[in-house]
PASEBA-1860 file (N, C-alpha, C; in nm, 3 decimals):
! residues 243
1> MGFPVESG> -0.731/-1.672/-0.406/-0.586/-1.652/-0.423/-0.520/-1.772/-0.488 ~ -0.599/-1.861/-0.546/-0.541/-1.974/-0.616/-0.510/-2.094/-0.529 ~ -0.552/-2.090/-0.402/-0.527/-2.203/-0.313/-0.634/-2.310/-0.333 ~ -0.608/-2.434/-0.290/-0.709/-2.540/-0.302/-0.836/-2.503/-0.226 ~ -0.948/-2.553/-0.271/-1.075/-2.521/-0.207/-1.075/-2.566/-0.062 ~ -1.000/-2.672/-0.031/-0.994/-2.722/0.106/-0.933/-2.621/0.203 ~ -0.861/-2.523/0.150/-0.793/-2.426/0.238/-0.889/-2.321/0.293 ~ -1.011/-2.316/0.239/-1.110/-2.223/0.292/-1.176/-2.279/0.417
9> VTGPDDAG> -1.197/-2.192/0.515/-1.262/-2.233/0.640/-1.392/-2.156/0.653 ~ -1.503/-2.228/0.669/-1.634/-2.164/0.666/-1.681/-2.110/0.800 ~ -1.621/-2.158/0.910/-1.664/-2.113/1.042/-1.593/-2.194/1.149 ~ -1.620/-2.166/1.275/-1.553/-2.236/1.385/-1.564/-2.387/1.377 ~ -1.680/-2.437/1.335/-1.700/-2.582/1.330/-1.619/-2.649/1.219 ~ -1.567/-2.568/1.125/-1.489/-2.621/1.013/-1.339/-2.619/1.042 ~ -1.300/-2.559/1.155/-1.158/-2.545/1.186/-1.091/-2.681/1.203 ~ -1.158/-2.774/1.272/-1.101/-2.905/1.295/-1.073/-2.979/1.167
17> RFLAWREA> -1.166/-2.972/1.071/-1.147/-3.038/0.942/-1.024/-2.981/0.871 ~ -1.011/-2.846/0.871/-0.897/-2.781/0.806/-0.766/-2.821/0.871 ~ -0.762/-2.819/1.003/-0.639/-2.850/1.075/-0.598/-2.995/1.055 ~ -0.695/-3.085/1.054/-0.664/-3.226/1.031/-0.607/-3.245/0.891 ~ -0.660/-3.173/0.794/-0.610/-3.178/0.656/-0.466/-3.131/0.649 ~ -0.435/-3.021/0.717/-0.299/-2.969/0.713/-0.203/-3.059/0.791 ~ -0.249/-3.111/0.902/-0.164/-3.199/0.982/-0.131/-3.325/0.902 ~ -0.230/-3.379/0.832/-0.208/-3.498/0.751/-0.110/-3.470/0.638
25> GGADLIKI> -0.104/-3.345/0.595/-0.011/-3.306/0.489/0.129/-3.279/0.539 ~ 0.152/-3.295/0.670/0.285/-3.277/0.725/0.319/-3.135/0.764 ~ 0.219/-3.050/0.781/0.246/-2.910/0.816/0.311/-2.899/0.953 ~ 0.408/-2.809/0.964/0.472/-2.780/1.092/0.411/-2.656/1.158 ~ 0.345/-2.575/1.079/0.279/-2.456/1.132/0.157/-2.426/1.047 ~ 0.070/-2.341/1.101/-0.053/-2.305/1.031/-0.049/-2.157/0.997 ~ -0.060/-2.126/0.870/-0.064/-1.986/0.823/-0.211/-1.948/0.804 ~ -0.250/-1.840/0.868/-0.389/-1.794/0.864/-0.394/-1.656/0.802
33> IIEDPDAT> -0.475/-1.639/0.700/-0.492/-1.507/0.638/-0.595/-1.429/0.720 ~ -0.548/-1.327/0.788/-0.636/-1.244/0.871/-0.656/-1.110/0.802 ~ -0.779/-1.080/0.770/-0.812/-0.953/0.705/-0.898/-0.868/0.797 ~ -0.890/-0.739/0.777/-0.978/-0.644/0.846/-1.103/-0.628/0.762 ~ -1.220/-0.671/0.810/-1.341/-0.663/0.727/-1.378/-0.521/0.688 ~ -1.326/-0.423/0.760/-1.355/-0.284/0.725/-1.261/-0.230/0.618 ~ -1.160/-0.310/0.580/-1.060/-0.260/0.486/-1.044/-0.349/0.364 ~ -1.134/-0.446/0.345/-1.121/-0.536/0.232/-1.258/-0.566/0.174
41> EVPALDIP> -1.260/-0.599/0.046/-1.385/-0.635/-0.020/-1.409/-0.785/-0.019 ~ -1.312/-0.862/0.028/-1.329/-1.007/0.031/-1.373/-1.050/0.170 ~ -1.436/-1.167/0.183/-1.479/-1.213/0.315/-1.360/-1.230/0.410 ~ -1.382/-1.197/0.535/-1.277/-1.211/0.636/-1.323/-1.310/0.741 ~ -1.230/-1.393/0.788/-1.262/-1.486/0.896/-1.299/-1.408/1.022 ~ -1.408/-1.451/1.088/-1.448/-1.380/1.209/-1.366/-1.429/1.329 ~ -1.377/-1.358/1.440/-1.294/-1.387/1.557/-1.318/-1.529/1.610 ~ -1.443/-1.576/1.623/-1.462/-1.714/1.670/-1.391/-1.817/1.582
49> TLRALVDG> -1.392/-1.795/1.450/-1.324/-1.888/1.360/-1.172/-1.880/1.378 ~ -1.122/-1.758/1.391/-0.978/-1.742/1.414/-0.936/-1.810/1.543 ~ -1.015/-1.792/1.648/-0.981/-1.855/1.777/-0.987/-2.006/1.767 ~ -1.084/-2.058/1.694/-1.094/-2.204/1.679/-0.972/-2.259/1.606 ~ -0.924/-2.185/1.507/-0.804/-2.227/1.435/-0.681/-2.223/1.524 ~ -0.665/-2.114/1.598/-0.547/-2.099/1.685/-0.550/-2.202/1.797 ~ -0.664/-2.215/1.864/-0.674/-2.311/1.975/-0.655/-2.454/1.926 ~ -0.715/-2.484/1.811/-0.702/-2.618/1.756/-0.559/-2.650/1.714
57> ARGRGLLT> -0.492/-2.552/1.655/-0.352/-2.571/1.614/-0.264/-2.593/1.737 ~ -0.288/-2.511/1.839/-0.208/-2.522/1.962/-0.227/-2.660/2.026 ~ -0.349/-2.710/2.021/-0.376/-2.842/2.076/-0.305/-2.953/2.001 ~ -0.270/-2.926/1.875/-0.196/-3.022/1.794/-0.045/-2.997/1.798 ~ -0.005/-2.898/1.876/0.137/-2.866/1.886/0.189/-2.789/1.767 ~ 0.100/-2.720/1.694/0.139/-2.647/1.575/0.141/-2.497/1.601 ~ 0.242/-2.430/1.548/0.256/-2.285/1.557/0.154/-2.219/1.464 ~ 0.107/-2.099/1.500/0.017/-2.024/1.413/0.083/-1.894/1.370
65> VAHAVTPG> 0.083/-1.871/1.240/0.142/-1.751/1.180/0.032/-1.679/1.105 ~ 0.012/-1.551/1.136/-0.097/-1.476/1.075/-0.046/-1.379/0.970 ~ -0.100/-1.389/0.850/-0.082/-1.285/0.748/-0.167/-1.166/0.790 ~ -0.102/-1.054/0.816/-0.176/-0.934/0.860/-0.105/-0.811/0.807 ~ -0.177/-0.726/0.735/-0.112/-0.611/0.671/-0.175/-0.477/0.709 ~ -0.270/-0.478/0.802/-0.332/-0.354/0.848/-0.335/-0.354/1.001 ~ -0.344/-0.236/1.063/-0.357/-0.234/1.209/-0.476/-0.316/1.258 ~ -0.588/-0.310/1.186/-0.705/-0.387/1.226/-0.678/-0.537/1.223
73> AFDRGLEA> -0.604/-0.582/1.122/-0.571/-0.724/1.113/-0.476/-0.764/1.226 ~ -0.382/-0.675/1.262/-0.295/-0.702/1.377/-0.380/-0.721/1.502 ~ -0.476/-0.633/1.523/-0.560/-0.643/1.643/-0.640/-0.773/1.645 ~ -0.691/-0.813/1.529/-0.769/-0.937/1.522/-0.679/-1.058/1.546 ~ -0.556/-1.053/1.498/-0.463/-1.160/1.524/-0.430/-1.172/1.672 ~ -0.414/-1.057/1.738/-0.387/-1.058/1.881/-0.507/-1.111/1.958 ~ -0.627/-1.072/1.916/-0.747/-1.121/1.984/-0.762/-1.272/1.970 ~ -0.717/-1.324/1.856/-0.725/-1.469/1.834/-0.614/-1.544/1.905
81> GVDVLTHV> -0.505/-1.474/1.939/-0.396/-1.538/2.013/-0.291/-1.604/1.927 ~ -0.269/-1.555/1.803/-0.170/-1.617/1.716/-0.029/-1.603/1.775 ~ 0.060/-1.691/1.730/0.198/-1.689/1.779/0.283/-1.584/1.708 ~ 0.262/-1.570/1.577/0.346/-1.479/1.496/0.257/-1.396/1.405 ~ 0.284/-1.266/1.401/0.221/-1.177/1.304/0.324/-1.148/1.195 ~ 0.288/-1.174/1.071/0.385/-1.150/0.964/0.335/-1.044/0.868 ~ 0.429/-0.965/0.819/0.412/-0.841/0.743/0.397/-0.724/0.842 ~ 0.387/-0.605/0.788/0.371/-0.487/0.872/0.290/-0.385/0.794
89> PFGARLSE> 0.201/-0.312/0.858/0.120/-0.214/0.784/0.205/-0.104/0.722 ~ 0.166/-0.064/0.599/0.229/0.053/0.539/0.125/0.159/0.500 ~ 0.000/0.137/0.543/-0.104/0.234/0.513/-0.149/0.313/0.634 ~ -0.108/0.271/0.753/-0.147/0.340/0.876/-0.053/0.299/0.988 ~ -0.043/0.383/1.089/0.046/0.354/1.201/-0.020/0.256/1.297 ~ 0.061/0.170/1.355/0.015/0.085/1.464/-0.001/0.172/1.588 ~ -0.111/0.153/1.660/-0.135/0.234/1.779/-0.047/0.188/1.895 ~ -0.029/0.277/1.991/0.046/0.241/2.111/-0.021/0.126/2.184
97> ATISRIVE> -0.155/0.124/2.182/-0.229/0.017/2.249/-0.200/-0.118/2.183 ~ -0.196/-0.121/2.049/-0.167/-0.246/1.978/-0.025/-0.292/2.008 ~ 0.070/-0.200/2.003/0.209/-0.236/2.029/0.225/-0.286/2.172 ~ 0.158/-0.221/2.266/0.166/-0.265/2.406/0.110/-0.405/2.422 ~ 0.003/-0.433/2.350/-0.057/-0.566/2.360/0.035/-0.672/2.300 ~ 0.105/-0.638/2.193/0.201/-0.732/2.134/0.309/-0.766/2.235 ~ 0.357/-0.662/2.307/0.459/-0.685/2.409/0.404/-0.772/2.521 ~ 0.285/-0.739/2.568/0.225/-0.812/2.680/0.202/-0.959/2.648
105> TGTIVSPT> 0.161/-0.988/2.527/0.129/-1.126/2.489/0.253/-1.204/2.444 ~ 0.364/-1.133/2.421/0.483/-1.200/2.372/0.472/-1.244/2.227 ~ 0.378/-1.185/2.154/0.361/-1.220/2.014/0.483/-1.177/1.933 ~ 0.526/-1.261/1.842/0.643/-1.234/1.759/0.597/-1.167/1.630 ~ 0.680/-1.077/1.576/0.648/-1.009/1.452/0.759/-1.033/1.350 ~ 0.720/-1.074/1.231/0.814/-1.086/1.119/0.766/-0.987/1.013 ~ 0.825/-0.868/1.005/0.767/-0.761/0.924/0.783/-0.776/0.773 ~ 0.871/-0.862/0.725/0.893/-0.883/0.581/0.898/-0.750/0.506
113> LVMMRAIA> 0.987/-0.663/0.549/0.995/-0.530/0.487/1.028/-0.538/0.339 ~ 1.108/-0.636/0.300/1.144/-0.647/0.159/1.020/-0.676/0.074 ~ 0.924/-0.752/0.130/0.800/-0.778/0.058/0.712/-0.653/0.055 ~ 0.708/-0.579/0.166/0.627/-0.458/0.168/0.681/-0.355/0.069 ~ 0.814/-0.350/0.054/0.874/-0.262/-0.047/0.829/-0.303/-0.186 ~ 0.830/-0.433/-0.213/0.790/-0.482/-0.345/0.643/-0.451/-0.374 ~ 0.557/-0.470/-0.273/0.414/-0.441/-0.293/0.392/-0.291/-0.313 ~ 0.460/-0.210/-0.233/0.446/-0.065/-0.248/0.486/-0.022/-0.388
121> DARLGENA> 0.598/-0.076/-0.437/0.644/-0.038/-0.571/0.546/-0.084/-0.678 ~ 0.484/-0.202/-0.657/0.393/-0.256/-0.758/0.259/-0.186/-0.759 ~ 0.215/-0.135/-0.644/0.078/-0.085/-0.633/0.065/0.067/-0.621 ~ 0.163/0.131/-0.562/0.139/0.267/-0.513/0.206/0.378/-0.591 ~ 0.281/0.346/-0.693/0.339/0.449/-0.779/0.418/0.552/-0.702 ~ 0.382/0.679/-0.719/0.457/0.788/-0.657/0.442/0.790/-0.505 ~ 0.348/0.713/-0.452/0.330/0.707/-0.306/0.407/0.592/-0.241 ~ 0.482/0.518/-0.323/0.550/0.399/-0.272/0.652/0.434/-0.163
129> DSAFALAL> 0.729/0.539/-0.186/0.834/0.573/-0.088/0.775/0.613/0.046 ~ 0.668/0.692/0.044/0.609/0.736/0.171/0.543/0.619/0.243 ~ 0.484/0.527/0.167/0.423/0.409/0.230/0.529/0.323/0.295 ~ 0.640/0.304/0.225/0.745/0.221/0.283/0.809/0.290/0.404 ~ 0.819/0.421/0.400/0.871/0.494/0.517/0.781/0.470/0.638 ~ 0.650/0.460/0.614/0.557/0.434/0.724/0.576/0.292/0.776 ~ 0.600/0.196/0.686/0.627/0.059/0.729/0.752/0.055/0.817 ~ 0.857/0.125/0.776/0.978/0.133/0.857/0.950/0.196/0.992
137> SNVRALHA> 0.867/0.299/0.993/0.832/0.366/1.118/0.759/0.271/1.213 ~ 0.671/0.187/1.158/0.600/0.090/1.241/0.697/-0.012/1.302 ~ 0.792/-0.058/1.223/0.890/-0.152/1.276/0.978/-0.084/1.380 ~ 1.012/0.041/1.355/1.094/0.115/1.452/1.021/0.125/1.586 ~ 0.891/0.150/1.582/0.812/0.160/1.705/0.802/0.024/1.775 ~ 0.786/-0.082/1.698/0.780/-0.216/1.755/0.912/-0.251/1.823 ~ 1.021/-0.223/1.756/1.152/-0.254/1.811/1.179/-0.173/1.937 ~ 1.147/-0.045/1.933/1.171/0.041/2.049/1.092/-0.005/2.171
145> AGVRIIAG> 0.975/-0.066/2.147/0.891/-0.113/2.257/0.936/-0.247/2.312 ~ 1.029/-0.314/2.242/1.078/-0.442/2.290/1.010/-0.563/2.230 ~ 0.939/-0.545/2.119/0.874/-0.657/2.052/0.980/-0.750/1.993 ~ 0.956/-0.879/2.002/1.045/-0.977/1.939/1.023/-0.975/1.789 ~ 1.126/-0.939/1.714/1.118/-0.927/1.569/1.212/-1.028/1.507 ~ 1.161/-1.105/1.410/1.245/-1.200/1.339/1.245/-1.167/1.190 ~ 1.355/-1.201/1.125/1.369/-1.171/0.983/1.290/-1.269/0.898 ~ 1.226/-1.216/0.796/1.153/-1.298/0.699/1.138/-1.218/0.572
153> TDANETPF> 1.111/-1.284/0.461/1.106/-1.213/0.333/0.978/-1.233/0.254 ~ 0.902/-1.340/0.280/0.788/-1.376/0.196/0.834/-1.396/0.051 ~ 0.953/-1.454/0.035/1.010/-1.474/-0.099/0.913/-1.548/-0.190 ~ 0.904/-1.502/-0.315/0.810/-1.562/-0.410/0.853/-1.529/-0.552 ~ 0.793/-1.598/-0.647/0.828/-1.579/-0.788/0.709/-1.530/-0.869 ~ 0.611/-1.467/-0.803/0.495/-1.417/-0.876/0.534/-1.297/-0.961 ~ 0.469/-1.278/-1.076/0.501/-1.162/-1.160/0.465/-1.029/-1.093 ~ 0.368/-1.033/-1.002/0.316/-0.908/-0.943/0.418/-0.838/-0.854
161> APVPHGAS> 0.473/-0.910/-0.758/0.569/-0.849/-0.664/0.673/-0.954/-0.626 ~ 0.760/-0.991/-0.721/0.856/-1.097/-0.692/0.960/-1.055/-0.589 ~ 0.995/-1.148/-0.503/1.100/-1.128/-0.403/1.192/-1.250/-0.413 ~ 1.316/-1.232/-0.455/1.403/-1.348/-0.479/1.438/-1.423/-0.353 ~ 1.439/-1.553/-0.362/1.480/-1.637/-0.249/1.627/-1.614/-0.219 ~ 1.662/-1.617/-0.093/1.802/-1.608/-0.053/1.855/-1.467/-0.047 ~ 1.876/-1.408/-0.163/1.937/-1.274/-0.168/1.853/-1.170/-0.096 ~ 1.721/-1.186/-0.098/1.634/-1.086/-0.037/1.651/-1.078/0.114
169> LHDELGYL> 1.699/-1.187/0.177/1.718/-1.183/0.322/1.823/-1.078/0.359 ~ 1.923/-1.062/0.276/2.026/-0.961/0.304/1.967/-0.820/0.297 ~ 1.876/-0.800/0.201/1.807/-0.671/0.194/1.722/-0.650/0.319 ~ 1.658/-0.757/0.365/1.573/-0.747/0.484/1.656/-0.705/0.605 ~ 1.774/-0.761/0.621/1.858/-0.724/0.735/1.895/-0.576/0.728 ~ 1.922/-0.526/0.607/1.950/-0.384/0.593/1.833/-0.297/0.631 ~ 1.714/-0.339/0.591/1.594/-0.263/0.627/1.571/-0.265/0.778 ~ 1.596/-0.379/0.842/1.579/-0.386/0.987/1.675/-0.291/1.059
177> IDAGMTAA> 1.795/-0.277/1.006/1.888/-0.180/1.063/1.837/-0.039/1.040 ~ 1.781/-0.012/0.921/1.721/0.119/0.894/1.609/0.149/0.994 ~ 1.544/0.043/1.043/1.432/0.059/1.137/1.479/0.062/1.283 ~ 1.609/0.068/1.304/1.658/0.089/1.440/1.734/-0.025/1.504 ~ 1.739/-0.140/1.439/1.813/-0.251/1.496/1.963/-0.228/1.482 ~ 2.039/-0.282/1.574/2.183/-0.289/1.557/2.215/-0.403/1.462 ~ 2.338/-0.405/1.411/2.378/-0.515/1.323/2.366/-0.649/1.395 ~ 2.404/-0.652/1.522/2.395/-0.777/1.600/2.250/-0.821/1.613
185> EAVRSATS> 2.160/-0.728/1.639/2.018/-0.762/1.652/1.963/-0.813/1.520 ~ 2.003/-0.751/1.409/1.955/-0.794/1.278/2.002/-0.935/1.247 ~ 2.131/-0.962/1.270/2.183/-1.097/1.245/2.112/-1.198/1.334 ~ 2.091/-1.162/1.458/2.023/-1.253/1.552/1.880/-1.281/1.506 ~ 1.816/-1.180/1.446/1.677/-1.198/1.403/1.664/-1.303/1.294 ~ 1.774/-1.329/1.221/1.772/-1.427/1.113/1.835/-1.559/1.153 ~ 1.891/-1.565/1.274/1.960/-1.687/1.317/1.894/-1.742/1.443 ~ 1.952/-1.712/1.559/1.898/-1.769/1.682/1.757/-1.722/1.711
193> GAADALGL> 1.727/-1.597/1.681/1.593/-1.545/1.707/1.488/-1.616/1.624 ~ 1.517/-1.635/1.495/1.422/-1.704/1.408/1.408/-1.850/1.449 ~ 1.521/-1.914/1.483/1.515/-2.055/1.524/1.432/-2.071/1.651 ~ 1.454/-1.983/1.747/1.377/-1.991/1.872/1.228/-1.971/1.846 ~ 1.195/-1.876/1.758/1.054/-1.849/1.729/0.984/-1.970/1.670 ~ 1.058/-2.049/1.594/1.001/-2.166/1.529/1.021/-2.294/1.609 ~ 1.078/-2.280/1.728/1.097/-2.397/1.812/1.204/-2.492/1.762 ~ 1.304/-2.438/1.691/1.411/-2.521/1.634/1.536/-2.502/1.719
201> SDRGRIVE> 1.549/-2.582/1.822/1.656/-2.564/1.919/1.791/-2.616/1.869 ~ 1.792/-2.686/1.755/1.917/-2.746/1.708/1.991/-2.661/1.606 ~ 1.945/-2.538/1.583/2.008/-2.454/1.481/1.998/-2.307/1.519 ~ 2.060/-2.222/1.437/2.052/-2.078/1.462/2.164/-2.023/1.548 ~ 2.250/-2.110/1.597/2.363/-2.069/1.680/2.471/-2.175/1.670 ~ 2.594/-2.138/1.700/2.705/-2.233/1.694/2.722/-2.296/1.831 ~ 2.678/-2.420/1.845/2.686/-2.492/1.972/2.722/-2.637/1.945 ~ 2.782/-2.701/2.041/2.815/-2.842/2.028/2.687/-2.923/2.014
209> GGRADLLV> 2.682/-3.008/1.912/2.565/-3.091/1.888/2.461/-3.027/1.800 ~ 2.482/-2.902/1.759/2.386/-2.836/1.671/2.401/-2.883/1.527 ~ 2.315/-2.834/1.439/2.315/-2.878/1.300/2.438/-2.833/1.223 ~ 2.504/-2.728/1.266/2.618/-2.673/1.194/2.577/-2.625/1.055 ~ 2.475/-2.541/1.050/2.442/-2.465/0.930/2.522/-2.335/0.941 ~ 2.623/-2.318/0.857/2.718/-2.210/0.878/2.745/-2.129/0.751 ~ 2.753/-1.997/0.767/2.814/-1.909/0.667/2.949/-1.870/0.722 ~ 3.053/-1.905/0.652/3.189/-1.869/0.694/3.233/-1.749/0.612
217> IGTDPLAE> 3.258/-1.637/0.679/3.292/-1.515/0.607/3.426/-1.462/0.656 ~ 3.486/-1.377/0.573/3.618/-1.326/0.603/3.620/-1.188/0.665 ~ 3.504/-1.138/0.702/3.495/-1.006/0.763/3.406/-1.013/0.887 ~ 3.408/-0.908/0.964/3.322/-0.899/1.082/3.184/-0.851/1.039 ~ 3.080/-0.936/1.048/2.947/-0.894/1.000/2.890/-0.778/1.081 ~ 2.936/-0.759/1.202/2.884/-0.648/1.282/2.941/-0.515/1.235 ~ 3.055/-0.522/1.165/3.115/-0.400/1.110/3.083/-0.384/0.963 ~ 3.060/-0.496/0.894/3.035/-0.495/0.751/2.932/-0.602/0.718
225> LDGLRTPA> 2.806/-0.566/0.734/2.698/-0.664/0.719/2.694/-0.724/0.580 ~ 2.730/-0.647/0.478/2.725/-0.698/0.341/2.822/-0.812/0.317 ~ 2.916/-0.834/0.410/3.006/-0.948/0.396/2.931/-1.079/0.397 ~ 2.810/-1.080/0.454/2.728/-1.202/0.456/2.683/-1.243/0.316 ~ 2.682/-1.148/0.222/2.636/-1.179/0.086/2.737/-1.265/0.010 ~ 2.862/-1.262/0.049/2.966/-1.333/-0.024/3.048/-1.421/0.071 ~ 2.987/-1.524/0.126/3.059/-1.610/0.221/3.172/-1.687/0.154 ~ 3.275/-1.713/0.232/3.385/-1.795/0.181/3.345/-1.941/0.172
233> EVWVGGVQ> 3.261/-1.984/0.266/3.214/-2.123/0.268/3.070/-2.125/0.318 ~ 2.996/-2.227/0.273/2.860/-2.252/0.323/2.853/-2.398/0.366 ~ 2.806/-2.419/0.488/2.789/-2.554/0.542/2.641/-2.575/0.577 ~ 2.588/-2.692/0.544/2.450/-2.727/0.576/2.451/-2.861/0.648 ~ 2.407/-2.858/0.772/2.405/-2.981/0.849/2.542/-3.044/0.866 ~ 2.645/-2.960/0.877/2.779/-3.011/0.896/2.849/-3.054/0.769 ~ 2.787/-3.033/0.653/2.847/-3.071/0.525/2.873/-2.944/0.445 ~ 2.997/-2.927/0.397/3.030/-2.811/0.317/2.968/-2.825/0.179
241> VSS> 2.889/-2.724/0.137/2.819/-2.730/0.009/2.873/-2.632/-0.092 ~ 2.953/-2.534/-0.050/3.014/-2.442/-0.145/3.136/-2.378/-0.080 ~ 3.225/-2.327/-0.165/3.344/-2.260/-0.115/3.393/-2.162/-0.221
END
């Protein structure tokens, strides 16, 4: 996928070397590509290797986020004990057993629906709409079961399936509402919910002593979510950066 050769992990005994490399690079979390070996032609990390990565990261105080796009990959991520599963399947439904296990383990899900829409449009042609409807259905089932869902976009500038930084988050909030969230839940998924998931206690909510990262808008976002797209003011760390 164009990553440095050092990013490949050959087995459980290689996990420590990889984690030390990422820690030395200043990483705050570890992203692990989890594939279902029955659904891909490329090599997939086995469960012992995944567990070694997760356990080793946890021992270093680092969060683990798993790239997972199939039900099988979700199950492997849960078996490894990752903190966050990102993306959501659009080729098959998540089973009730998988969803129950997500709830039981407290695993967080960031479905990146805006990215799944982009991939469906790029790859699936006339089947794109039905695939995306299935992705929405999976998120709806996760939400109904009480899974912690946070907003994310997988924003990127690749020619294959570009997702614009910033603006795409507003689309993601709309998709989360389509999947059953209330406007308040959607906003929370991108603010306090996301901050809590990442262990960032100084942001994501308006509190005394917080960072004061603020969107100041002239409408009620719970009644008109699109008002977030055109804020009257933007503050970052207590400093106004636009008006």
